[in-house]
N, C-alpha and C positions, 0 to 999 in steps of 0.2 A: 509589575510594571504596566502602566497604561500604554495604549498603542502609540501615543505621541512620544513617549519616552523610550521606546524600544530602540536598541542599537541595530545597525544594519550589518548583515552577514552576506558576503558574496561567495557563492559556490561556483567554481570553474569546472564544468564537466557534469553531465547529467546521467551518468551510468550508475553502477552499483553504489559507489561511495557517495556521489552527489545526492542520489535518492535517499540514502540512509541519513545523511546529514540534514537534509531538508526536513525530513519527518521528525528528527530528534530536536532540532533547534527552533522550529516554528512557534512554539509556545511562548518563548521569551524574547524572540528577535524577529525583526523584519528580514526575511530570507529572500534572496534573489539568486536564481540558478541561471547561468548562461552556458549555452552549448551551441557549437557550430552546426549541429545537425538537428532535425526536428523530431527525431525518434530515438527510442531505446531499442537496443538489440542485445540479446543474451549471448555474449561472445563465446562462452564455452560450448554452445551448441550450434554455432554458425556453420561449421563444416558440413553438417548434414543438409543444410539448405541448398548447397550447390549440386547435390545429387538427388535431392527431394525438395524442390522449390516450395511446395505448399507448407513445408515445415516452418518457413519464415513467419507465417502468420501467428504461430504459437510462441514465437520468440520476440516479437516486436510490438510496439505500440507508439503512437505519437505522444510527445512529452507534454505539450501545452495543456490539454484537458486534464491530465493526471496532476500536474503541478498546481495549476491555477484553480481548477474546479473541485478536485478531490482533496488535495493536500492544503490548499489555501496559501500557497507561496507564489512569488512572482517568477515568471519564466521569460528570458530574453533569448530569442533565436538569433545568434550572431557569433562571430569569432572574436575572441580576446586577442588583440594585436600587441598590447603592451601592458604589463603590470608594473606599477611604479611604487617607489618607496614613500610616496605622498598619499598613500591610501586611496588610490584611484586606479581604475582599469579603463584602458582605451579599447572600445569595442566597435566592430563594424557590423551593424545589423544586417540580416539576410537581404532585406529589400532596400537598404540604404546605400548611397554612393559615398557618403562622408562618415567619418567615425564619430562616436559619441563617448563622452567621459562619464563614468559611473563612480561615485564615491562609496566608501564602505568603512565600517569600524573594525571588522574582522573579515578574514578571507581564508577559505580552505581550497587548495588546489587539488582537484581529483580528476585530472584530465587524462589519465591513462597513458597508453603508449601505443606504438605501431609494431608490426610484426615482420617487416621486410628489411633486415639489417644491411643488405647490400644495395638497396635503393636509396638515392639521395634523400627522399622524403619518407622512407620506410613503407613505401607502397606495398600492399599485399591484398589478397582476396579476403583475408580474415578480419579486416577492419575497413570501414568505408573511407574513401579519400575525401576529406572535408575541409582541409585548410586551403585558403585561397592560393598561396604560392605553389602548393603541391598539386592542385588541380590543373594549373597551367602547364605543368611538366609531367603529368601523369600519363599512364598507358591507355586510359579510357576517357579522353576529354569530352567525348560525346555524351557522357553520362554524368549527371550531377547527383552525387550520393549524399548531399546534404538533405535531400528530400527522400522520404520513405519509398516513394515510387521509383526514384532513381536507383536506390539500393536494390529494390525488387527487380528492376530491369537488368541490372548487372548480374544478379544471381541467375536470372533466366537465360541471359546470353552465355554465361559460363556453362550452365547446364546443357544448353544446346550444343556447345562446342564439345563437351565430354561425350554427349550422346552420339554425335557424328563420328568421333574417334572410336567409340565402342562398335559402331556399325562396320568399321573397317578392321576390327580386331587389332587396334593399334597398340604399340608399345609405349609405356608411360613410366617415367622415372620420378620417384619422390626422393629428394635430397634432404636428409636429416631425419633421424629416428627418435626424436623426442616425443613429447605428448602430441603435438600437432601432426607431425609426420606419420606416426603410427595410426592415429585416429583417421587421418585423411586417406591413407592407402587402404585401410580396411573398409571405410565407407565406400570408396571407389569400387572395391572388389565386390561388395555385397550388392550394390545397385547396378553395377555394370560388369558382370562376371566375364564378359568376352574380352575385356582389356587384359593385355599382358603386362603385369605390374612388377616393378622392382623398387626396392627401397634400400638406401645405403646410409652409412654413418661413419664418421671418422674415428669414433670410439670403439673399443673392443667388443662392446655389446650395446643393445638398444636400451632406451630409457635409463641412461647412465646413472642418474641420482637414486633410482629406486632399488629396493632389495632384489636379490637374485631371483627369488621365486616369482616376483611380478614380471621381471624381464623375460624369464623362461616361459611363463604362461603366454605372454604376448607373442614371443617368437614361435612357440608351438602352434598358436592359432594361425599365424601368417603362413607357416609352412603347410599346415593342413589345408588351407584354402588356395594354395598355389602361388603365393606371393614370393618372389625371389628376394633373398636377403643377403646383403654383403656388409661385413664389418671392416674396420680399419681402412676405409676408403675415403681419401680426401677428394672432394669434388674438383675435378680438373677438366672442364669442358673442352679445352683446346689441346688436350693430350690424347692422342689416339690409343696409347697404351692403357690409359684409364678406361676407355670404353671397352677395350678388349677384356680387361680384367673383370668387368661386370657383365660380360656376355652380351654387350650391345655394340658390336663393331661399327655399325653405321650411325650410332647414336639413337636416341628415342624419338618417337613422333611428337612427344610432348613431355615437358618436365615441370615439376613444381619444387621450388626451394622452400623448405619449411625449417629454417634455422634461426633461432633466437628472436630478439626483440630490438627495437630502436626507439630512442626517446623522441618526443614530439613537443617539447616545451619551448616552442619558438617565441613565445611571448615573454619569457623570463629574461632578466638582465644577465649578461654573460658571467658576471662574478658569482652568480648563484648556482652555476651549472658545472658539473664534473667534466674534467678533461679525459677521464677514463671510464670504463664500464662497457657493458654490452652495446654493440652497434656503434662504437666509437665515442661513447660518452654523451653528455648533454642531459644527464639526470640531475634533479634538484637535490642539493645537499640539505640535510636536515639534522637536528640535534636530538637528544633523547626526549625532547618534548614535541618533536615533529615540527618545530619552528624552522622556517627557511633560513639557511646559513649562507655565508659567503664561501669562497672557494677553498678556504682552509678546512671547512667542515666543522668549525668550532665557533666562529664569530657569528652571532645572530644578525641576520640582515634586517628582519622586522619581527618583533615578538608577537605581533597579532596576525601574522600570515603563516599558514601551515601547509605542508605538502604530505598527502597521504596516498597510499596505494602504489600503482604501477608507475606513476610519474616521478617518484623520488628515487634516491640513490640505492635504497634497499638495504643499507647496512650503516652502522655507525662504528668508527674506528677502522682498524686495518688488521689483516691477517698477520700473525695468529692471535693478536691481542684484541679481539673484538669487544667493543662495548655492547653491540648487538650484531650477531652474525647476519649474513645476507638472507633476505626473506624472498621466497619465490614470488614471482609476479602473477599471482592468482587472486581470485575475488575475495576469499575469506580474510586474509590479512589486510586487504584494502579496507574492508568494512570494519575490522577491528580497530585499525588506525583511525578511521573516520569517527568512530565512537570516542576514542581518546581525544581527538582534536575538538570534538564537540564539548567534552568535559573541560578541556583546557580553556576554551572560549568562555564557558560559564564561570570558571574560576577567576580568570583575568577580569571579567566583567564585574563579578561580585567584589573583587579586591578594590576595584575603582569606584563602583557605584553603590555597593551595598547588596545585601541578600535579596533574592527575588521574593516578591510577595505572592502568597497563595490565597485561596478562598478563606482559609482559617488564620490568616496573618502570615508572618514570616515562619517558614519551616526550617528550624535549625538543623545543621548538619546535612543539608541537601546535597552539597558538593564538598570535596576537600577544600581546605583553606589555602593550600599551595599546590603547585603543579607536581604531579607524580611522574615517574619515569615510564615511558612506554616500554613494551616488552615484545619478545619473540612469541607470537601467539601459537597455541597448540594446534589450531586449525590450519596453520601454514604447512603442516606435515600431512595433510589429507590430499590424496590424488585419486581421482576417478578417471580411468582411461577407457574410452569406448573402443570396442572391436566390432564395428557394425552395430546395428540396432538391437541385436539379441545376445550380445556377449560384452563383457567388460571385466575389469579388475579394479579393486578398491584397496588403496594402501593407507594406513593410518600410522601416526607417530614417527614420520620421517623428520629429519632435521638437516642441518648443513653438511653432515658427514655422509660421504658417498656410500650407498648401499644400505642406509639406515631405513627403518620403518618395517611394518608388518603387513603382509598380504592377508587381509581378514575377510574378504568377500570377492567372489568371482562368478563367472558364467551368468546365467539368467538373473539370479538375485541381484548381482552387481549392476546389470543393465537396468533392471527395474528401479533400483535405488537411485541411479543417475537420472532416470526419467522423472522420478518423484522430486528429486532436488530441483531439476530444471523447471518443472511445472509450478511448484510452490514458490520458487524464487522469483520467477516472472510475475506471479500473482502478487507477491509482496512488493516488488518494485512498482507494480501498477496500483499500489495502495489498497490491495484486496485484503479483506478481513482474514480469510483462511491463511494466506501466506504470512501475514503479520503475526497471527497467533502461533504459527509453527516456528517462525524464525526469531521472534523478539528475544527470547531468553537465551538464544545461542550466544549472543554478544552481551546481553544484560545479565549474565549469570552472577549470582551472589558469591559463588565460590569458584576458584580455579583449582581443580583437582589434578589437572594435567598441564603440561607445558611449563613455561618459564616465568609466568606471571605470578604475582603475589597471591597468597591463599584467599585474601579478601581484597578484591580488585578495586573497590570504591568507585566502580563505574556502572 
């Protein structure tokens, strides 16, 4: 295809999946990425930034130079206000007072999610507050986290708050002992050992979905470093008996709620969003081709609009007759779905306009002739849980069954493994050669020897 004949692809979201799609599609399409913030941040490592602020520099970079100068795609810094069925997106640019309408031929929604399920807008420390409506009702209106320096300022303010608490040997409660809660309380303990830390969960044990060995390893670590742990405790801040039961009769000096996720698909039509799910619903329905569906989860809303990663409903069908069981909201399956969506766009485009031309003419068999079914990726069962900077545990082959998976790596080797993943992944997202060489074949594998995908994935 010549430049004039290339179709337009709009990517909503500039994190892992948006970055992946931009690099994969730029050869055959005019790609535009729109994001409400000007920077990328590596969310799995953001917890450490609040106890070691300089770490933020290793996890973040501004998007415009990477997208436009390095990748060669277009970047719009602005918020998508409405996505329509007429193949247009209404966007409010960062420096504009009026909205603009952008047309597209294909669209991939990779807008992620938020982490504060009890807040109206999902506000939390772990993801910047970037939506216009959320900023007006947020807890830190003096900070504009759409800017990288605003995000850095928020990190520094929280660090100073924690440092002041540590100077007073304050008591601190972490509610929720999933991945975020366990990583957060152990980071706090390592960098601020004078804090009196307690973590609770309403489940019988921590890290509920993981195998017993991984949960026991994390529990033993927390006990060894003096973190108090309580199980089967439902968070009831207005109940004095609750505080007595966790040995905090007067309540803590500070508390952090680290429970679940919340959808942030405010730009989508209501008929495309779930009424149920984590955080009260609002997740984008998709079918087995990742196409956005209406509220029954079966009727396609638009065949050229796809939802990948943390923004979508995460499963197809219903329990126990899953077409595809729930997928954890982590980066690996988001990127796997992004690759599938890129291939779907190539297939639909070639069905309509013919095969892509290459330097040696038309390359036959470059993509499948019809849409293939997406699958539950094997990497969705990989979990690396940090226990401070020098300890961790790594679980492989987990699935939707509680307690599944194998603890295959722990202690310093697991911590080094997670550091390596973090460093190379940020480099790849920055369009760095080393990161691309390391991670390219993770998703572009010619064979699926593990997981539930076909042996020859055709992607």
